TORTI-721998 format. One line per 3 residues: number of its first residue (from 1); for each residue x, y, z of C-alpha. Coordinates in steps of 0.25 Angstrom, whole numbers. Example, Ala and Ser with C-alpha at 12.3 -4.5 7.8 and 13.67 -1.06 7.14 Angstrom:
REM residues 2
1> 49/-18/31  55/-4/29
END
This chain:
REM residues 628
1> 14/187/-104  17/179/-92  10/189/-84
4> -2/188/-91  -2/172/-90  0/174/-74
7> -13/184/-74  -20/173/-82  -17/162/-73
10> -21/171/-61  -33/175/-67  -37/159/-67
13> -36/158/-54  -49/162/-50  -61/158/-38
16> -63/147/-49  -50/141/-48  -53/136/-33
19> -60/123/-33  -66/116/-21  -66/101/-22
22> -79/94/-14  -72/80/-6  -76/70/-18
25> -68/79/-28  -55/82/-18  -55/66/-16
28> -57/64/-30  -47/75/-34  -36/70/-25
31> -38/56/-21  -24/53/-17  -27/62/-4
34> -37/52/1  -34/39/-4  -18/39/-8
37> -15/34/-22  -26/28/-33  -21/16/-39
40> -26/6/-45  -27/-4/-33  -13/-9/-35
43> -9/-4/-23  -13/-6/-10  -14/10/-7
46> -22/12/-20  -34/21/-17  -44/9/-21
49> -39/2/-8  -41/14/1  -54/16/-5
52> -57/3/2  -49/6/16  -56/19/17
55> -70/13/18  -65/1/26  -58/10/36
58> -72/16/39  -77/1/42  -65/-2/51
61> -67/11/57  -82/6/61  -76/-7/67
64> -65/-1/74  -76/7/82  -84/-6/84
67> -94/-6/73  -92/-17/64  -85/-32/64
70> -87/-33/49  -84/-26/37  -87/-32/22
73> -79/-26/10  -82/-30/-6  -73/-26/-16
76> -76/-30/-31  -67/-24/-42  -70/-11/-40
79> -80/-10/-29  -79/-9/-16  -89/-12/-4
82> -87/-11/12  -97/-14/23  -95/-11/37
85> -104/-14/48  -102/-2/57  -111/8/61
88> -113/15/48  -112/28/45  -124/37/49
91> -133/38/38  -134/52/38  -120/55/36
94> -117/42/25  -116/52/12  -108/61/21
97> -98/52/27  -93/46/13  -95/60/5
100> -91/72/14  -76/74/19  -75/75/34
103> -87/69/37  -87/56/46  -86/50/60
106> -73/48/61  -71/63/66  -77/60/77
109> -67/51/86  -78/46/94  -86/39/82
112> -72/32/77  -60/31/85  -46/28/80
115> -53/28/66  -44/28/52  -52/36/43
118> -51/48/51  -54/58/40  -66/55/34
121> -61/55/20  -61/42/17  -74/36/12
124> -76/50/5  -64/47/-4  -68/33/-7
127> -82/40/-10  -76/50/-19  -67/40/-27
130> -77/29/-29  -86/31/-42  -97/23/-35
133> -96/23/-18  -110/19/-8  -111/20/6
136> -121/13/16  -122/15/30  -133/7/40
139> -136/11/52  -147/4/60  -156/-1/49
142> -154/11/40  -146/13/28  -141/25/20
145> -133/21/6  -126/33/-2  -119/33/-16
148> -107/40/-22  -101/41/-36  -88/47/-35
151> -91/53/-21  -103/60/-26  -117/56/-19
154> -126/49/-29  -137/42/-21  -139/45/-6
157> -149/33/-2  -161/35/8  -159/29/22
160> -166/16/22  -167/5/32  -159/-8/31
163> -156/-20/36  -142/-20/35  -131/-19/48
166> -125/-7/51  -112/-2/43  -107/5/31
169> -107/1/17  -97/6/7  -97/2/-8
172> -88/10/-17  -81/8/-32  -68/16/-33
175> -69/27/-45  -61/21/-56  -57/35/-63
178> -48/36/-50  -44/23/-47  -40/18/-62
181> -40/4/-65  -43/-1/-50  -43/-13/-44
184> -43/-19/-30  -30/-30/-27  -38/-41/-17
187> -24/-42/-10  -24/-27/-7  -38/-28/-2
190> -36/-40/7  -25/-34/13  -33/-21/16
193> -43/-30/23  -34/-39/31  -28/-25/37
196> -42/-21/42  -43/-34/48  -30/-36/55
199> -33/-20/62  -47/-24/66  -46/-38/72
202> -61/-45/71  -65/-36/60  -71/-46/48
205> -69/-39/34  -77/-47/24  -69/-43/11
208> -74/-50/-3  -80/-59/6  -70/-64/13
211> -68/-62/28  -56/-54/33  -54/-54/49
214> -42/-51/59  -41/-58/72  -27/-53/76
217> -26/-40/70  -10/-37/67  -7/-50/71
220> -14/-55/59  -9/-45/50  5/-50/52
223> 2/-65/53  -5/-61/37  8/-53/32
226> 18/-62/38  23/-78/36  24/-83/49
229> 36/-90/45  44/-78/44  40/-73/57
232> 53/-72/67  41/-72/79  26/-73/79
235> 19/-59/78  19/-51/89  5/-45/91
238> 3/-33/101  -11/-24/104  -14/-12/110
241> -23/-2/112  -23/5/98  -11/-3/93
244> -8/-17/86  5/-21/85  10/-35/77
247> 25/-37/73  35/-48/70  48/-50/64
250> 49/-59/49  61/-63/41  60/-51/31
253> 68/-39/28  61/-25/31  49/-22/41
256> 34/-24/40  25/-16/45  9/-15/44
259> 5/-2/52  -11/3/54  -18/15/60
262> -32/13/65  -33/4/54  -26/10/43
265> -14/3/36  -3/13/38  5/6/24
268> 15/21/29  16/18/42  16/31/51
271> 18/34/64  13/23/71  23/12/62
274> 34/21/65  31/20/81  30/3/80
277> 44/3/73  50/12/83  42/4/95
280> 47/-10/90  61/-6/91  61/1/103
283> 52/-11/109  63/-21/104  73/-14/109
286> 68/-11/123  65/-26/124  78/-32/120
289> 87/-20/126  95/-19/114  96/-8/104
292> 91/-16/90  91/-7/78  77/-2/75
295> 80/-10/60  83/-23/66  72/-24/75
298> 61/-21/65  69/-28/52  58/-40/47
301> 48/-33/58  32/-37/52  23/-28/61
304> 9/-22/61  5/-10/70  -9/-5/71
307> -14/7/78  -26/16/81  -25/31/84
310> -37/41/85  -31/50/75  -20/45/68
313> -15/56/59  -12/49/43  -2/57/32
316> -13/54/23  -26/50/19  -26/36/16
319> -17/35/30  -5/26/27  5/33/36
322> 0/37/50  5/50/54  15/56/65
325> 5/65/70  -3/52/76  -3/50/92
328> -10/41/99  -22/45/105  -17/60/107
331> -6/54/116  7/47/114  14/48/99
334> 12/35/90  25/31/95  25/30/107
337> 11/23/108  16/11/98  30/12/107
340> 21/12/120  13/0/115  25/-10/109
343> 35/-6/120  25/-14/128  19/-24/120
346> 29/-29/113  40/-29/123  29/-36/132
349> 27/-47/120  43/-48/119  43/-52/134
352> 32/-60/132  38/-68/120  52/-71/122
355> 52/-81/110  47/-69/100  56/-59/108
358> 69/-68/102  64/-69/89  63/-54/87
361> 77/-54/94  83/-63/85  75/-55/71
364> 81/-42/77  95/-47/79  97/-54/64
367> 91/-40/59  101/-35/66  111/-44/61
370> 108/-44/46  106/-27/47  122/-28/51
373> 126/-37/39  117/-27/31  125/-14/37
376> 137/-14/28  133/-14/14  118/-8/18
379> 127/5/22  136/3/8  121/0/2
382> 115/11/6  127/21/5  125/17/-11
385> 111/20/-12  112/34/-5  120/38/-15
388> 114/32/-26  101/36/-21  107/51/-25
391> 106/48/-40  100/34/-39  100/30/-54
394> 91/17/-51  80/27/-45  70/36/-54
397> 63/42/-39  50/49/-41  47/63/-32
400> 36/56/-24  38/45/-13  30/37/-3
403> 37/40/9  37/56/4  33/64/16
406> 17/67/19  15/81/19  3/87/25
409> -2/92/11  1/80/5  -11/72/7
412> -11/65/-7  -2/53/-5  -6/46/-17
415> 9/52/-25  17/44/-14  7/31/-15
418> 8/32/-30  25/32/-29  32/20/-35
421> 45/16/-40  48/7/-52  58/-3/-52
424> 64/-5/-65  74/-15/-73  80/-8/-84
427> 83/6/-88  72/5/-99  60/1/-89
430> 66/13/-80  69/23/-89  51/22/-95
433> 46/21/-82  55/34/-77  51/42/-89
436> 37/40/-87  35/40/-73  29/50/-64
439> 41/55/-57  33/59/-45  29/46/-41
442> 36/35/-49  51/31/-47  60/21/-54
445> 70/11/-50  78/6/-61  85/-9/-59
448> 97/-14/-68  92/-25/-69  87/-39/-61
451> 87/-36/-47  95/-46/-38  87/-59/-32
454> 86/-57/-18  80/-69/-12  88/-75/-2
457> 97/-62/0  99/-53/13  95/-38/13
460> 110/-37/9  106/-37/-4  97/-25/-6
463> 110/-15/-1  118/-26/-8  111/-24/-22
466> 112/-9/-26  100/-11/-34  92/-16/-22
469> 98/-5/-12  95/7/-21  81/1/-22
472> 78/0/-7  83/14/-8  74/19/-18
475> 61/13/-12  66/18/2  64/3/11
478> 76/2/16  73/3/30  57/-2/26
481> 46/4/18  41/14/26  47/25/18
484> 46/18/4  49/28/-7  38/23/-16
487> 24/17/-14  24/6/-26  37/-2/-30
490> 35/-6/-45  43/-17/-52  43/-13/-66
493> 48/-23/-74  48/-30/-89  37/-41/-89
496> 46/-52/-94  54/-61/-88  66/-51/-83
499> 56/-41/-78  48/-53/-70  62/-56/-64
502> 66/-43/-59  51/-42/-52  53/-55/-46
505> 68/-50/-41  64/-35/-36  51/-42/-31
508> 61/-51/-22  69/-40/-18  56/-32/-13
511> 50/-47/-6  64/-49/0  69/-37/7
514> 57/-28/5  43/-36/7  36/-26/13
517> 36/-17/1  28/-28/-5  20/-33/8
520> 15/-17/9  11/-17/-7  23/-10/-13
523> 28/-18/-24  21/-19/-37  26/-25/-52
526> 22/-14/-64  14/-19/-75  17/-13/-88
529> 9/-16/-101  14/-28/-108  8/-23/-124
532> 3/-10/-129  -8/-11/-139  -11/0/-148
535> -16/6/-161  -16/21/-166  -27/24/-157
538> -25/16/-144  -12/11/-135  -17/-1/-124
541> -5/-7/-116  -10/-21/-110  -4/-27/-98
544> -8/-42/-103  -13/-50/-113  -25/-48/-110
547> -25/-32/-111  -18/-34/-123  -29/-42/-129
550> -39/-32/-126  -31/-21/-131  -28/-26/-144
553> -45/-31/-144  -48/-16/-141  -39/-10/-151
556> -41/-20/-162  -35/-20/-176  -22/-25/-172
559> -17/-14/-163  0/-15/-161  3/-23/-150
562> 17/-21/-140  23/-30/-130  31/-22/-121
565> 43/-32/-116  49/-22/-107  46/-10/-99
568> 57/-4/-107  49/-5/-121  38/4/-115
571> 42/20/-118  41/30/-106  28/36/-113
574> 21/23/-111  27/19/-99  20/31/-91
577> 6/24/-94  10/11/-87  14/18/-74
580> 5/29/-71  -8/30/-69  -10/16/-75
583> -1/9/-70  -2/-5/-66  5/-11/-54
586> 5/-25/-49  6/-26/-34  15/-36/-28
589> 6/-42/-17  9/-52/-7  -1/-60/-2
592> -1/-64/14  4/-80/10  15/-74/1
595> 29/-78/10  39/-68/5  51/-77/6
598> 46/-91/0  40/-81/-11  55/-77/-15
601> 60/-90/-12  52/-96/-22  52/-86/-34
604> 68/-79/-31  74/-92/-24  82/-104/-29
607> 75/-111/-40  67/-121/-34  60/-133/-41
610> 47/-127/-36  50/-114/-44  54/-122/-56
613> 40/-128/-56  31/-116/-54  41/-110/-66
616> 38/-121/-76  23/-123/-71  20/-108/-73
619> 28/-105/-87  19/-98/-98  23/-93/-111
622> 20/-78/-117  21/-73/-130  22/-59/-132
625> 11/-55/-142  18/-43/-151  7/-39/-162
628> 17/-40/-175
END
């Protein structure tokens, strides 16, 4: 019987089994290879933002080449329009440029020097993943328009005369069968727009009617992400050919970096960031003629670096990490190039600005004292954590991690970007999630109760408190977030008073000791349904009163209504519906005016009159509406 089965299997493997996909089919079948993870817009690296980035990158490349000083971007609920004022796509190639892989001007290094979109895939991916896509090019009084649906050309207009100025206009609507229930978050779009402006000083971007422009590049970026009163010395801003750097030290824990290559925000760093971190240490040691510890020099640093390279090698299509193969102009390595620049420019700056040099020295020596005070407890805590990690009963790990090495064969990074860890409270909640999670990409860390309020405490508490220490080791963030193991850190607590309190305590922990996790968009709140409304034919889960009312109206005839009071009440079979494809996450977003220490002091510090008045003024009463 076995032999017969094998014969049948081999018989079925014929020429008809071999399938060749065209460019459009391949992108739609394997979108993760082109835009990373799909998502619904709650994360900054979700595909709908990558689609915008791919289109705007082309406009930026035109600007960088000296054509077009303005870009207009309009984003409605589901549609995006981008207009640049560059040279415009050659009219005879308008269709090919957005629908034929390996077609584009960027293969000609004379036409596009140091461009970010080198492989000619970006706009083709946008086209293939859009339910509607229109491109219009204007060149010297002539215009050409082409319209597509899911990458298929539906109408190619004839060339026509026009009075519009030169440039390219792209309009697209992401395919809602690919990007399910998606929405654009304005704060994410604004951050994306500002980064383009910081990296292209003088470029004006009009976004939904508002003007964005930066005069001072990375200096403006650091001013936007820091609070002036927290800085130990004024921001150092250095510029050279193909490199720009801004840096300062603050009073926060950890290291905070913003790195860019050819205008691309490399959120996972790479060789240029590694070179910068090393170069800062060497330059500082040489200037002060002291062998300071690298961690003391970089503690509390906030810095940005931007480089331009003729042929950058990225580790994935979404270009979030610069590869080790990249060299500068075919000459010195990235490490040598960055070191040469900083060893001269930063050294010169410190010699010319003795007050800054003295403030930097005091910050380093303060970090040195803090490190030595921590040394004893840190060693013991890490030894305990190492033993616990061999069998960490608090952690139910997953198989794939964000910091897994990307191999040449692994071009689909969507699974790494989909990795998340749920931080839960209590055995019942963690049990439900553990049984229903995706073991490949979802991990669970279980708290035993309310964590400690760490506001006003030093980092010593991270090592003295076993749960905090195990958590930082589970996340792999002790030395910074470069090797973070999970892309999304999800706080999953009950939607009651105790659950809200635990959320605040965990957020205080991250904001106090690892603020860059929040600033880089890695921390979320899991939304779970408050109600289940069902009849014999259909079950609807509702996340608020409004959704419940709609569900009751839809099902009619007095359906059964269940109010979930805690995560532990939701069975594992049901929980799978809420942490899978349709998971709802609420991102923790810090706006530019947020002062972390003042925020923590107000909500987590000693009870003040202001806070009492705020609580009394915002009291509201809720009734649990449970069907009898």
